[in-house]
CHARMM-style PDB file with segment names, atoms N, HN, CA, C and O in Angstrom:
ATOM      1  N   MET     1     -10.571  73.600 -21.091  1.00  0.00      PROA
ATOM      2  CA  MET     1     -10.601  71.751 -20.887  1.00  0.00      PROA
ATOM      3  C   MET     1      -8.951  71.439 -20.247  1.00  0.00      PROA
ATOM      4  O   MET     1      -7.976  72.055 -20.678  1.00  0.00      PROA
ATOM      5  N   ILE     2      -8.885  70.717 -19.504  1.00  0.00      PROA
ATOM      6  HN  ILE     2      -9.677  70.216 -19.153  1.00  0.00      PROA
ATOM      7  CA  ILE     2      -7.990  70.177 -18.710  1.00  0.00      PROA
ATOM      8  C   ILE     2      -7.215  69.472 -19.467  1.00  0.00      PROA
ATOM      9  O   ILE     2      -6.002  69.681 -19.464  1.00  0.00      PROA
ATOM     10  N   GLY     3      -7.784  68.516 -20.246  1.00  0.00      PROA
ATOM     11  HN  GLY     3      -8.769  68.346 -20.248  1.00  0.00      PROA
ATOM     12  CA  GLY     3      -7.180  67.303 -21.008  1.00  0.00      PROA
ATOM     13  C   GLY     3      -7.965  67.007 -21.810  1.00  0.00      PROA
ATOM     14  O   GLY     3      -9.106  67.470 -21.809  1.00  0.00      PROA
ATOM     15  N   VAL     4      -7.382  65.890 -22.961  1.00  0.00      PROA
ATOM     16  HN  VAL     4      -6.456  65.514 -22.962  1.00  0.00      PROA
ATOM     17  CA  VAL     4      -8.059  65.417 -23.662  1.00  0.00      PROA
ATOM     18  C   VAL     4      -7.626  64.294 -23.784  1.00  0.00      PROA
ATOM     19  O   VAL     4      -6.417  64.099 -23.910  1.00  0.00      PROA
ATOM     20  N   LEU     5      -8.699  63.115 -23.773  1.00  0.00      PROA
ATOM     21  HN  LEU     5      -9.681  63.273 -23.671  1.00  0.00      PROA
ATOM     22  CA  LEU     5      -8.474  61.849 -23.718  1.00  0.00      PROA
ATOM     23  C   LEU     5      -8.512  61.524 -25.271  1.00  0.00      PROA
ATOM     24  O   LEU     5      -9.065  62.238 -26.107  1.00  0.00      PROA
ATOM     25  N   PRO     6      -7.814  60.289 -25.542  1.00  0.00      PROA
ATOM     26  CA  PRO     6      -8.025  60.232 -26.775  1.00  0.00      PROA
ATOM     27  C   PRO     6      -9.234  59.125 -26.912  1.00  0.00      PROA
ATOM     28  O   PRO     6      -9.714  58.434 -26.014  1.00  0.00      PROA
ATOM     29  N   LEU     7      -9.617  59.168 -28.453  1.00  0.00      PROA
ATOM     30  HN  LEU     7      -9.227  59.729 -29.183  1.00  0.00      PROA
ATOM     31  CA  LEU     7     -10.993  58.350 -28.848  1.00  0.00      PROA
ATOM     32  C   LEU     7     -10.936  56.882 -28.886  1.00  0.00      PROA
ATOM     33  O   LEU     7     -11.978  56.238 -28.765  1.00  0.00      PROA
ATOM     34  N   THR     8      -9.633  56.216 -29.068  1.00  0.00      PROA
ATOM     35  HN  THR     8      -8.786  56.739 -29.166  1.00  0.00      PROA
ATOM     36  CA  THR     8      -9.443  55.292 -29.733  1.00  0.00      PROA
ATOM     37  C   THR     8      -8.007  54.892 -28.777  1.00  0.00      PROA
ATOM     38  O   THR     8      -6.928  55.481 -28.828  1.00  0.00      PROA
ATOM     39  N   VAL     9      -8.357  53.749 -27.937  1.00  0.00      PROA
ATOM     40  HN  VAL     9      -9.235  53.270 -27.896  1.00  0.00      PROA
ATOM     41  CA  VAL     9      -7.147  52.802 -27.340  1.00  0.00      PROA
ATOM     42  C   VAL     9      -6.532  51.572 -28.003  1.00  0.00      PROA
ATOM     43  O   VAL     9      -7.315  50.625 -28.083  1.00  0.00      PROA
ATOM     44  N   THR    10      -5.364  51.378 -28.473  1.00  0.00      PROA
ATOM     45  HN  THR    10      -4.728  52.147 -28.408  1.00  0.00      PROA
ATOM     46  CA  THR    10      -5.437  49.634 -28.304  1.00  0.00      PROA
ATOM     47  C   THR    10      -4.022  49.365 -27.235  1.00  0.00      PROA
ATOM     48  O   THR    10      -2.993  50.031 -27.124  1.00  0.00      PROA
ATOM     49  N   TYR    11      -4.477  48.078 -26.516  1.00  0.00      PROA
ATOM     50  HN  TYR    11      -5.313  47.537 -26.607  1.00  0.00      PROA
ATOM     51  CA  TYR    11      -3.747  47.423 -25.766  1.00  0.00      PROA
ATOM     52  C   TYR    11      -3.572  46.210 -25.603  1.00  0.00      PROA
ATOM     53  O   TYR    11      -4.590  45.739 -25.097  1.00  0.00      PROA
ATOM     54  N   ALA    12      -2.905  45.550 -25.747  1.00  0.00      PROA
ATOM     55  HN  ALA    12      -2.078  45.933 -26.158  1.00  0.00      PROA
ATOM     56  CA  ALA    12      -2.717  43.879 -25.671  1.00  0.00      PROA
ATOM     57  C   ALA    12      -3.546  43.726 -27.100  1.00  0.00      PROA
ATOM     58  O   ALA    12      -4.554  43.049 -26.892  1.00  0.00      PROA
ATOM     59  N   GLY    13      -3.430  44.177 -28.607  1.00  0.00      PROA
ATOM     60  HN  GLY    13      -2.612  44.727 -28.775  1.00  0.00      PROA
ATOM     61  CA  GLY    13      -4.371  43.568 -29.139  1.00  0.00      PROA
ATOM     62  C   GLY    13      -5.721  44.004 -29.126  1.00  0.00      PROA
ATOM     63  O   GLY    13      -6.406  43.858 -30.138  1.00  0.00      PROA
ATOM     64  N   LYS    14      -6.136  44.470 -28.201  1.00  0.00      PROA
ATOM     65  HN  LYS    14      -5.579  44.589 -27.379  1.00  0.00      PROA
ATOM     66  CA  LYS    14      -7.873  44.518 -27.809  1.00  0.00      PROA
ATOM     67  C   LYS    14      -7.825  46.266 -28.180  1.00  0.00      PROA
ATOM     68  O   LYS    14      -7.024  47.127 -27.818  1.00  0.00      PROA
ATOM     69  N   THR    15      -8.833  46.332 -28.902  1.00  0.00      PROA
ATOM     70  HN  THR    15      -9.484  45.633 -29.196  1.00  0.00      PROA
ATOM     71  CA  THR    15      -9.648  48.294 -28.991  1.00  0.00      PROA
ATOM     72  C   THR    15     -10.455  48.543 -28.598  1.00  0.00      PROA
ATOM     73  O   THR    15     -11.537  47.965 -28.701  1.00  0.00      PROA
ATOM     74  N   THR    16     -10.151  49.685 -27.892  1.00  0.00      PROA
ATOM     75  HN  THR    16      -9.272  50.154 -27.808  1.00  0.00      PROA
ATOM     76  CA  THR    16     -11.116  50.557 -27.470  1.00  0.00      PROA
ATOM     77  C   THR    16     -11.641  51.576 -27.715  1.00  0.00      PROA
ATOM     78  O   THR    16     -10.850  52.488 -27.471  1.00  0.00      PROA
ATOM     79  N   ALA    17     -12.961  52.088 -28.225  1.00  0.00      PROA
ATOM     80  HN  ALA    17     -13.603  51.347 -28.423  1.00  0.00      PROA
ATOM     81  CA  ALA    17     -13.252  52.963 -28.771  1.00  0.00      PROA
ATOM     82  C   ALA    17     -14.578  54.064 -27.501  1.00  0.00      PROA
ATOM     83  O   ALA    17     -15.579  53.631 -26.930  1.00  0.00      PROA
ATOM     84  N   TYR    18     -14.208  54.974 -27.483  1.00  0.00      PROA
ATOM     85  HN  TYR    18     -13.395  55.326 -27.947  1.00  0.00      PROA
ATOM     86  CA  TYR    18     -15.442  55.925 -26.821  1.00  0.00      PROA
ATOM     87  C   TYR    18     -15.741  57.200 -27.761  1.00  0.00      PROA
ATOM     88  O   TYR    18     -15.111  57.876 -28.575  1.00  0.00      PROA
ATOM     89  N   GLY    19     -17.199  57.165 -27.147  1.00  0.00      PROA
ATOM     90  HN  GLY    19     -17.711  56.617 -26.486  1.00  0.00      PROA
ATOM     91  CA  GLY    19     -17.697  58.250 -27.741  1.00  0.00      PROA
ATOM     92  C   GLY    19     -18.275  58.928 -26.533  1.00  0.00      PROA
ATOM     93  O   GLY    19     -18.973  58.419 -25.656  1.00  0.00      PROA
ATOM     94  N   CYS    20     -17.730  60.561 -26.679  1.00  0.00      PROA
ATOM     95  HN  CYS    20     -17.163  60.975 -27.392  1.00  0.00      PROA
ATOM     96  CA  CYS    20     -18.314  61.068 -25.654  1.00  0.00      PROA
ATOM     97  C   CYS    20     -19.363  62.459 -26.225  1.00  0.00      PROA
ATOM     98  O   CYS    20     -19.319  62.963 -27.347  1.00  0.00      PROA
ATOM     99  N   GLY    21     -19.907  62.698 -25.539  1.00  0.00      PROA
ATOM    100  HN  GLY    21     -19.942  62.288 -24.627  1.00  0.00      PROA
ATOM    101  CA  GLY    21     -20.924  63.988 -25.724  1.00  0.00      PROA
ATOM    102  C   GLY    21     -20.050  65.311 -25.669  1.00  0.00      PROA
ATOM    103  O   GLY    21     -19.094  65.414 -24.901  1.00  0.00      PROA
ATOM    104  N   ALA    22     -20.501  66.453 -26.659  1.00  0.00      PROA
ATOM    105  HN  ALA    22     -21.278  66.369 -27.283  1.00  0.00      PROA
ATOM    106  CA  ALA    22     -20.257  67.729 -26.479  1.00  0.00      PROA
ATOM    107  C   ALA    22     -19.627  68.160 -24.659  1.00  0.00      PROA
ATOM    108  O   ALA    22     -18.430  68.444 -24.627  1.00  0.00      PROA
ATOM    109  N   ASP    23     -19.853  68.173 -24.244  1.00  0.00      PROA
ATOM    110  HN  ASP    23     -20.826  67.942 -24.269  1.00  0.00      PROA
ATOM    111  CA  ASP    23     -19.392  68.331 -22.990  1.00  0.00      PROA
ATOM    112  C   ASP    23     -18.057  67.290 -22.312  1.00  0.00      PROA
ATOM    113  O   ASP    23     -17.716  67.559 -21.161  1.00  0.00      PROA
ATOM    114  N   GLY    24     -17.508  66.407 -22.860  1.00  0.00      PROA
ATOM    115  HN  GLY    24     -17.785  66.188 -23.795  1.00  0.00      PROA
ATOM    116  CA  GLY    24     -16.736  65.296 -22.539  1.00  0.00      PROA
ATOM    117  C   GLY    24     -17.254  64.276 -21.749  1.00  0.00      PROA
ATOM    118  O   GLY    24     -16.528  63.326 -21.455  1.00  0.00      PROA
ATOM    119  N   ALA    25     -18.369  64.332 -21.375  1.00  0.00      PROA
ATOM    120  HN  ALA    25     -18.959  65.103 -21.614  1.00  0.00      PROA
ATOM    121  CA  ALA    25     -19.487  63.168 -20.980  1.00  0.00      PROA
ATOM    122  C   ALA    25     -19.349  61.856 -21.531  1.00  0.00      PROA
ATOM    123  O   ALA    25     -19.546  61.854 -22.746  1.00  0.00      PROA
ATOM    124  N   ARG    26     -18.972  60.319 -20.857  1.00  0.00      PROA
ATOM    125  HN  ARG    26     -18.812  60.321 -19.870  1.00  0.00      PROA
ATOM    126  CA  ARG    26     -18.525  59.144 -21.842  1.00  0.00      PROA
ATOM    127  C   ARG    26     -20.190  59.033 -22.179  1.00  0.00      PROA
ATOM    128  O   ARG    26     -21.126  59.207 -21.398  1.00  0.00      PROA
ATOM    129  N   LEU    27     -20.218  58.731 -23.422  1.00  0.00      PROA
ATOM    130  HN  LEU    27     -19.458  58.591 -24.056  1.00  0.00      PROA
ATOM    131  CA  LEU    27     -21.758  58.120 -23.655  1.00  0.00      PROA
ATOM    132  C   LEU    27     -21.851  56.591 -24.317  1.00  0.00      PROA
ATOM    133  O   LEU    27     -22.934  56.032 -24.487  1.00  0.00      PROA
ATOM    134  N   LYS    28     -20.271  55.852 -24.748  1.00  0.00      PROA
ATOM    135  HN  LYS    28     -19.391  56.306 -24.609  1.00  0.00      PROA
ATOM    136  CA  LYS    28     -20.615  54.927 -25.758  1.00  0.00      PROA
ATOM    137  C   LYS    28     -18.942  54.207 -25.261  1.00  0.00      PROA
ATOM    138  O   LYS    28     -17.977  54.964 -25.152  1.00  0.00      PROA
ATOM    139  N   LYS    29     -18.827  52.906 -25.036  1.00  0.00      PROA
ATOM    140  HN  LYS    29     -19.610  52.291 -25.125  1.00  0.00      PROA
ATOM    141  CA  LYS    29     -17.423  52.549 -24.641  1.00  0.00      PROA
ATOM    142  C   LYS    29     -17.542  51.385 -25.658  1.00  0.00      PROA
ATOM    143  O   LYS    29     -18.263  50.557 -25.103  1.00  0.00      PROA
ATOM    144  N   ILE    30     -17.249  51.008 -26.654  1.00  0.00      PROA
ATOM    145  HN  ILE    30     -16.663  51.682 -27.105  1.00  0.00      PROA
ATOM    146  CA  ILE    30     -16.902  49.791 -27.830  1.00  0.00      PROA
ATOM    147  C   ILE    30     -15.503  48.922 -28.022  1.00  0.00      PROA
ATOM    148  O   ILE    30     -14.635  49.307 -28.804  1.00  0.00      PROA
ATOM    149  N   GLU    31     -15.363  47.683 -27.215  1.00  0.00      PROA
ATOM    150  HN  GLU    31     -16.069  47.370 -26.580  1.00  0.00      PROA
ATOM    151  CA  GLU    31     -14.375  46.876 -27.276  1.00  0.00      PROA
ATOM    152  C   GLU    31     -14.324  46.168 -27.941  1.00  0.00      PROA
ATOM    153  O   GLU    31     -15.331  45.463 -27.886  1.00  0.00      PROA
ATOM    154  N   THR    32     -13.442  45.781 -28.886  1.00  0.00      PROA
ATOM    155  HN  THR    32     -12.624  46.354 -28.931  1.00  0.00      PROA
ATOM    156  CA  THR    32     -13.188  44.783 -29.976  1.00  0.00      PROA
ATOM    157  C   THR    32     -11.947  44.023 -29.577  1.00  0.00      PROA
ATOM    158  O   THR    32     -10.817  44.415 -29.285  1.00  0.00      PROA
ATOM    159  N   ASP    33     -12.630  42.494 -29.670  1.00  0.00      PROA
ATOM    160  HN  ASP    33     -13.548  42.175 -29.908  1.00  0.00      PROA
ATOM    161  CA  ASP    33     -11.733  41.399 -29.486  1.00  0.00      PROA
ATOM    162  C   ASP    33     -10.710  41.054 -30.866  1.00  0.00      PROA
ATOM    163  O   ASP    33     -11.365  40.709 -31.849  1.00  0.00      PROA
ATOM    164  N   PRO    34      -9.903  41.078 -30.978  1.00  0.00      PROA
ATOM    165  CA  PRO    34      -8.696  41.195 -32.341  1.00  0.00      PROA
ATOM    166  C   PRO    34      -8.774  39.415 -33.084  1.00  0.00      PROA
ATOM    167  O   PRO    34      -8.328  39.104 -34.188  1.00  0.00      PROA
ATOM    168  N   VAL    35      -9.364  38.619 -32.238  1.00  0.00      PROA
ATOM    169  HN  VAL    35      -9.726  38.872 -31.341  1.00  0.00      PROA
ATOM    170  CA  VAL    35      -9.083  36.980 -32.637  1.00  0.00      PROA
ATOM    171  C   VAL    35     -10.554  37.024 -33.096  1.00  0.00      PROA
ATOM    172  O   VAL    35     -10.793  37.148 -34.297  1.00  0.00      PROA
ATOM    173  N   THR    36     -11.519  36.933 -32.222  1.00  0.00      PROA
ATOM    174  HN  THR    36     -11.325  36.832 -31.246  1.00  0.00      PROA
ATOM    175  CA  THR    36     -13.128  36.725 -32.698  1.00  0.00      PROA
ATOM    176  C   THR    36     -14.183  38.117 -33.274  1.00  0.00      PROA
ATOM    177  O   THR    36     -15.333  38.008 -33.701  1.00  0.00      PROA
ATOM    178  N   GLY    37     -13.541  39.132 -33.155  1.00  0.00      PROA
ATOM    179  HN  GLY    37     -12.607  39.221 -32.809  1.00  0.00      PROA
ATOM    180  CA  GLY    37     -14.135  40.364 -34.024  1.00  0.00      PROA
ATOM    181  C   GLY    37     -15.193  40.714 -33.118  1.00  0.00      PROA
ATOM    182  O   GLY    37     -15.508  41.903 -33.158  1.00  0.00      PROA
ATOM    183  N   THR    38     -15.845  39.961 -32.283  1.00  0.00      PROA
ATOM    184  HN  THR    38     -15.588  38.995 -32.250  1.00  0.00      PROA
ATOM    185  CA  THR    38     -16.392  40.577 -31.285  1.00  0.00      PROA
ATOM    186  C   THR    38     -16.832  41.487 -30.280  1.00  0.00      PROA
ATOM    187  O   THR    38     -16.279  41.465 -29.180  1.00  0.00      PROA
ATOM    188  N   GLN    39     -17.503  42.064 -30.454  1.00  0.00      PROA
ATOM    189  HN  GLN    39     -17.952  42.083 -31.347  1.00  0.00      PROA
ATOM    190  CA  GLN    39     -17.529  43.682 -29.843  1.00  0.00      PROA
ATOM    191  C   GLN    39     -18.424  43.666 -28.594  1.00  0.00      PROA
ATOM    192  O   GLN    39     -19.586  43.263 -28.642  1.00  0.00      PROA
ATOM    193  N   ASP    40     -17.835  44.121 -27.470  1.00  0.00      PROA
ATOM    194  HN  ASP    40     -16.890  44.448 -27.432  1.00  0.00      PROA
ATOM    195  CA  ASP    40     -18.747  44.279 -26.134  1.00  0.00      PROA
ATOM    196  C   ASP    40     -19.178  46.093 -26.467  1.00  0.00      PROA
ATOM    197  O   ASP    40     -18.460  46.991 -26.908  1.00  0.00      PROA
ATOM    198  N   VAL    41     -20.235  46.105 -26.158  1.00  0.00      PROA
ATOM    199  HN  VAL    41     -20.818  45.376 -25.800  1.00  0.00      PROA
ATOM    200  CA  VAL    41     -20.415  47.560 -26.156  1.00  0.00      PROA
ATOM    201  C   VAL    41     -21.262  48.220 -24.757  1.00  0.00      PROA
ATOM    202  O   VAL    41     -22.228  47.525 -24.439  1.00  0.00      PROA
ATOM    203  N   THR    42     -21.065  49.295 -23.997  1.00  0.00      PROA
ATOM    204  HN  THR    42     -20.281  49.859 -24.256  1.00  0.00      PROA
ATOM    205  CA  THR    42     -21.529  49.782 -23.258  1.00  0.00      PROA
ATOM    206  C   THR    42     -22.252  50.824 -23.851  1.00  0.00      PROA
ATOM    207  O   THR    42     -21.888  51.316 -24.919  1.00  0.00      PROA
ATOM    208  N   LEU    43     -23.385  51.254 -23.160  1.00  0.00      PROA
ATOM    209  HN  LEU    43     -23.681  50.855 -22.292  1.00  0.00      PROA
ATOM    210  CA  LEU    43     -23.947  52.456 -23.209  1.00  0.00      PROA
ATOM    211  C   LEU    43     -23.855  53.349 -21.962  1.00  0.00      PROA
ATOM    212  O   LEU    43     -23.986  52.646 -20.960  1.00  0.00      PROA
ATOM    213  N   TYR    44     -23.672  54.677 -21.658  1.00  0.00      PROA
ATOM    214  HN  TYR    44     -23.565  55.248 -22.473  1.00  0.00      PROA
ATOM    215  CA  TYR    44     -23.571  55.376 -20.397  1.00  0.00      PROA
ATOM    216  C   TYR    44     -24.836  56.437 -20.720  1.00  0.00      PROA
ATOM    217  O   TYR    44     -24.989  56.999 -21.804  1.00  0.00      PROA
ATOM    218  N   VAL    45     -25.796  56.607 -19.432  1.00  0.00      PROA
ATOM    219  HN  VAL    45     -25.672  56.150 -18.551  1.00  0.00      PROA
ATOM    220  CA  VAL    45     -27.155  57.451 -19.694  1.00  0.00      PROA
ATOM    221  C   VAL    45     -26.900  57.941 -18.260  1.00  0.00      PROA
ATOM    222  O   VAL    45     -27.052  57.075 -17.399  1.00  0.00      PROA
ATOM    223  N   GLY    46     -26.541  59.164 -17.841  1.00  0.00      PROA
ATOM    224  HN  GLY    46     -26.418  59.868 -18.541  1.00  0.00      PROA
ATOM    225  CA  GLY    46     -26.607  59.406 -16.633  1.00  0.00      PROA
ATOM    226  C   GLY    46     -25.754  58.775 -16.200  1.00  0.00      PROA
ATOM    227  O   GLY    46     -24.665  58.755 -16.773  1.00  0.00      PROA
ATOM    228  N   PRO    47     -26.002  58.000 -14.951  1.00  0.00      PROA
ATOM    229  CA  PRO    47     -25.787  57.096 -13.620  1.00  0.00      PROA
ATOM    230  C   PRO    47     -25.809  55.773 -14.518  1.00  0.00      PROA
ATOM    231  O   PRO    47     -25.498  54.672 -14.065  1.00  0.00      PROA
ATOM    232  N   LEU    48     -26.080  55.924 -15.415  1.00  0.00      PROA
ATOM    233  HN  LEU    48     -26.333  56.819 -15.783  1.00  0.00      PROA
ATOM    234  CA  LEU    48     -26.377  53.814 -15.643  1.00  0.00      PROA
ATOM    235  C   LEU    48     -25.790  53.700 -16.816  1.00  0.00      PROA
ATOM    236  O   LEU    48     -25.749  54.476 -17.771  1.00  0.00      PROA
ATOM    237  N   GLU    49     -25.253  52.454 -16.615  1.00  0.00      PROA
ATOM    238  HN  GLU    49     -25.287  51.824 -15.839  1.00  0.00      PROA
ATOM    239  CA  GLU    49     -24.473  51.830 -17.666  1.00  0.00      PROA
ATOM    240  C   GLU    49     -25.510  50.456 -18.505  1.00  0.00      PROA
ATOM    241  O   GLU    49     -26.232  49.703 -17.852  1.00  0.00      PROA
ATOM    242  N   THR    50     -25.407  50.409 -19.532  1.00  0.00      PROA
ATOM    243  HN  THR    50     -24.821  51.021 -20.062  1.00  0.00      PROA
ATOM    244  CA  THR    50     -26.085  49.102 -20.159  1.00  0.00      PROA
ATOM    245  C   THR    50     -25.342  48.473 -20.861  1.00  0.00      PROA
ATOM    246  O   THR    50     -25.286  48.738 -22.062  1.00  0.00      PROA
ATOM    247  N   PRO    51     -24.782  47.745 -20.457  1.00  0.00      PROA
ATOM    248  CA  PRO    51     -23.888  46.565 -21.258  1.00  0.00      PROA
ATOM    249  C   PRO    51     -24.493  45.447 -22.487  1.00  0.00      PROA
ATOM    250  O   PRO    51     -25.404  44.660 -22.228  1.00  0.00      PROA
ATOM    251  N   LYS    52     -23.987  45.506 -23.524  1.00  0.00      PROA
ATOM    252  HN  LYS    52     -23.247  46.146 -23.734  1.00  0.00      PROA
ATOM    253  CA  LYS    52     -24.364  44.630 -24.233  1.00  0.00      PROA
ATOM    254  C   LYS    52     -23.113  44.059 -25.318  1.00  0.00      PROA
ATOM    255  O   LYS    52     -22.080  44.688 -25.548  1.00  0.00      PROA
ATOM    256  N   ARG    53     -23.377  43.075 -25.755  1.00  0.00      PROA
ATOM    257  HN  ARG    53     -24.216  42.564 -25.568  1.00  0.00      PROA
ATOM    258  CA  ARG    53     -22.437  42.471 -26.778  1.00  0.00      PROA
ATOM    259  C   ARG    53     -22.823  41.783 -28.164  1.00  0.00      PROA
ATOM    260  O   ARG    53     -23.782  41.030 -28.334  1.00  0.00      PROA
ATOM    261  N   ARG    54     -21.882  42.189 -29.134  1.00  0.00      PROA
ATOM    262  HN  ARG    54     -21.103  42.801 -28.995  1.00  0.00      PROA
ATOM    263  CA  ARG    54     -22.612  42.309 -30.665  1.00  0.00      PROA
ATOM    264  C   ARG    54     -21.613  41.482 -30.876  1.00  0.00      PROA
ATOM    265  O   ARG    54     -20.645  41.312 -30.133  1.00  0.00      PROA
ATOM    266  N   THR    55     -21.922  40.759 -32.281  1.00  0.00      PROA
ATOM    267  HN  THR    55     -22.707  40.898 -32.884  1.00  0.00      PROA
ATOM    268  CA  THR    55     -20.935  39.669 -33.099  1.00  0.00      PROA
ATOM    269  C   THR    55     -20.310  40.741 -33.848  1.00  0.00      PROA
ATOM    270  O   THR    55     -20.599  41.927 -33.691  1.00  0.00      PROA
ATOM    271  N   LYS    56     -19.371  40.264 -34.737  1.00  0.00      PROA
ATOM    272  HN  LYS    56     -19.136  39.300 -34.864  1.00  0.00      PROA
ATOM    273  CA  LYS    56     -18.901  40.684 -35.947  1.00  0.00      PROA
ATOM    274  C   LYS    56     -19.526  41.377 -37.144  1.00  0.00      PROA
ATOM    275  O   LYS    56     -19.058  42.099 -38.025  1.00  0.00      PROA
ATOM    276  N   THR    57     -20.864  40.871 -36.854  1.00  0.00      PROA
ATOM    277  HN  THR    57     -21.244  40.285 -36.138  1.00  0.00      PROA
ATOM    278  CA  THR    57     -21.764  41.517 -37.891  1.00  0.00      PROA
ATOM    279  C   THR    57     -22.230  42.535 -37.820  1.00  0.00      PROA
ATOM    280  O   THR    57     -22.651  43.293 -38.694  1.00  0.00      PROA
ATOM    281  N   GLY    58     -22.148  42.668 -35.994  1.00  0.00      PROA
ATOM    282  HN  GLY    58     -21.807  42.052 -35.284  1.00  0.00      PROA
ATOM    283  CA  GLY    58     -23.399  43.799 -35.651  1.00  0.00      PROA
ATOM    284  C   GLY    58     -24.606  43.227 -34.966  1.00  0.00      PROA
ATOM    285  O   GLY    58     -25.481  43.957 -34.501  1.00  0.00      PROA
ATOM    286  N   LYS    59     -24.661  41.567 -34.891  1.00  0.00      PROA
ATOM    287  HN  LYS    59     -23.950  40.974 -35.268  1.00  0.00      PROA
ATOM    288  CA  LYS    59     -26.387  40.911 -34.699  1.00  0.00      PROA
ATOM    289  C   LYS    59     -25.621  40.362 -33.597  1.00  0.00      PROA
ATOM    290  O   LYS    59     -24.452  39.994 -33.485  1.00  0.00      PROA
ATOM    291  N   GLY    60     -27.086  40.440 -32.449  1.00  0.00      PROA
ATOM    292  HN  GLY    60     -28.036  40.740 -32.540  1.00  0.00      PROA
ATOM    293  CA  GLY    60     -26.229  39.828 -31.324  1.00  0.00      PROA
ATOM    294  C   GLY    60     -27.412  39.858 -30.195  1.00  0.00      PROA
ATOM    295  OT1 GLY    60     -27.190  39.442 -29.057  1.00  0.00      PROA
TER     296      GLY     60
END
């Protein structure tokens, strides 16, 4: 393995968490807005990206 990326990054108050497979491929990205608590979730399946928006409680 050449390098290891952090699983969670916080920049300008916004937190982004990544879920990766055993091979290091990106599977999921969750961006959390610190003000509203809203989460934007992107799922990665092969070459496809599926963005979703969830609320603080996970409903949406």
